[in-house]
C-alpha positions in Angstrom: -133.0 -155.0 -36.3 -132.4 -151.5 -37.8 -129.4 -149.8 -38.5 -127.1 -147.9 -36.3 -125.7 -144.5 -38.2 -122.5 -142.8 -37.3 -121.6 -139.2 -38.8 -118.9 -136.7 -38.1 -119.7 -133.3 -36.8 -120.5 -132.0 -40.9 -123.1 -135.0 -41.0 -120.6 -136.9 -43.3 -121.1 -140.5 -43.0 -118.4 -142.4 -41.3 -116.6 -145.7 -41.9 -116.3 -147.6 -38.8 -112.7 -148.5 -37.4 -112.7 -151.4 -34.9 -111.8 -149.0 -31.8 -114.7 -146.7 -32.6 -117.2 -149.9 -33.4 -116.3 -151.3 -30.1 -116.6 -147.9 -28.1 -120.1 -147.6 -29.9 -120.9 -151.3 -29.2 -119.9 -150.7 -25.3 -122.2 -147.4 -25.2 -125.2 -148.9 -26.9 -125.0 -152.3 -24.4 -124.6 -149.8 -21.2 -127.5 -147.7 -22.3 -130.0 -150.7 -23.4 -128.7 -152.5 -20.0 -129.4 -149.7 -18.0 -132.7 -148.6 -19.2 -136.2 -149.2 -17.6 -138.7 -150.6 -20.3 -141.4 -151.7 -18.4 -143.6 -148.5 -18.8 -143.3 -148.8 -22.5 -146.1 -151.2 -23.0 -147.0 -150.2 -26.7 -145.1 -150.8 -30.0 -144.8 -147.0 -31.0 -143.9 -146.1 -27.5 -141.0 -148.8 -27.4 -139.6 -148.0 -30.6 -139.3 -144.2 -29.7 -137.8 -145.3 -26.4 -134.9 -147.6 -28.2 -134.5 -144.7 -30.7 -133.8 -142.4 -28.1 -131.6 -144.5 -25.9 -129.5 -145.2 -29.2 -129.1 -141.4 -30.0 -125.9 -140.1 -28.5 -122.1 -139.2 -29.3 -118.6 -140.7 -28.7 -115.1 -138.8 -28.9 -112.3 -140.7 -30.4 -109.1 -139.6 -30.7 -110.4 -136.1 -30.5 -113.1 -136.5 -32.9 -116.7 -136.4 -32.0 -118.9 -138.9 -33.6 -122.6 -138.8 -33.6 -124.7 -142.2 -33.4 -128.4 -142.5 -34.2 -130.6 -145.8 -34.7 -133.0 -146.3 -37.6 -135.5 -148.8 -36.6 -136.4 -151.9 -38.5 -138.9 -154.6 -38.5 -137.5 -156.9 -36.1 -137.4 -153.7 -33.6 -141.3 -153.6 -34.4 -141.9 -157.4 -34.0 -139.8 -157.1 -30.3 -141.8 -154.3 -29.1 -145.2 -156.1 -30.0 -143.9 -159.2 -28.5 -143.1 -157.4 -25.1 -146.5 -155.4 -25.5 -148.4 -158.3 -25.4 -146.2 -160.5 -22.6 -144.8 -162.9 -24.8 -141.3 -162.0 -24.0 -139.7 -160.3 -20.5 -138.0 -157.1 -20.4 -134.6 -159.1 -19.8 -135.6 -160.9 -23.3 -136.0 -158.0 -24.8 -133.2 -156.3 -24.0 -131.0 -159.5 -24.8 -132.6 -159.6 -28.4 -131.8 -155.8 -28.7 -128.2 -156.6 -28.2 -127.7 -159.8 -30.6 
């Protein structure tokens, strides 16, 4: 997979605490599971879609954190497998969340 990047309001990288990490993981799982991937049948559209789904902010103890996703090689391979109907939408979502 790619990298999940977290930064503060001044665009400084943030080291994740257990609580912040869990909050981000929960939001990622919710966003992926609630997404409809069926129309994203080419690898570039899929990568753009996943990147947009994983672009959000969280607020923890009054501090705002911005989360973004930098796709990796595994994302491209999974998107291509989905495009070629080797895996289902459910299998793709499961793979992204592993």
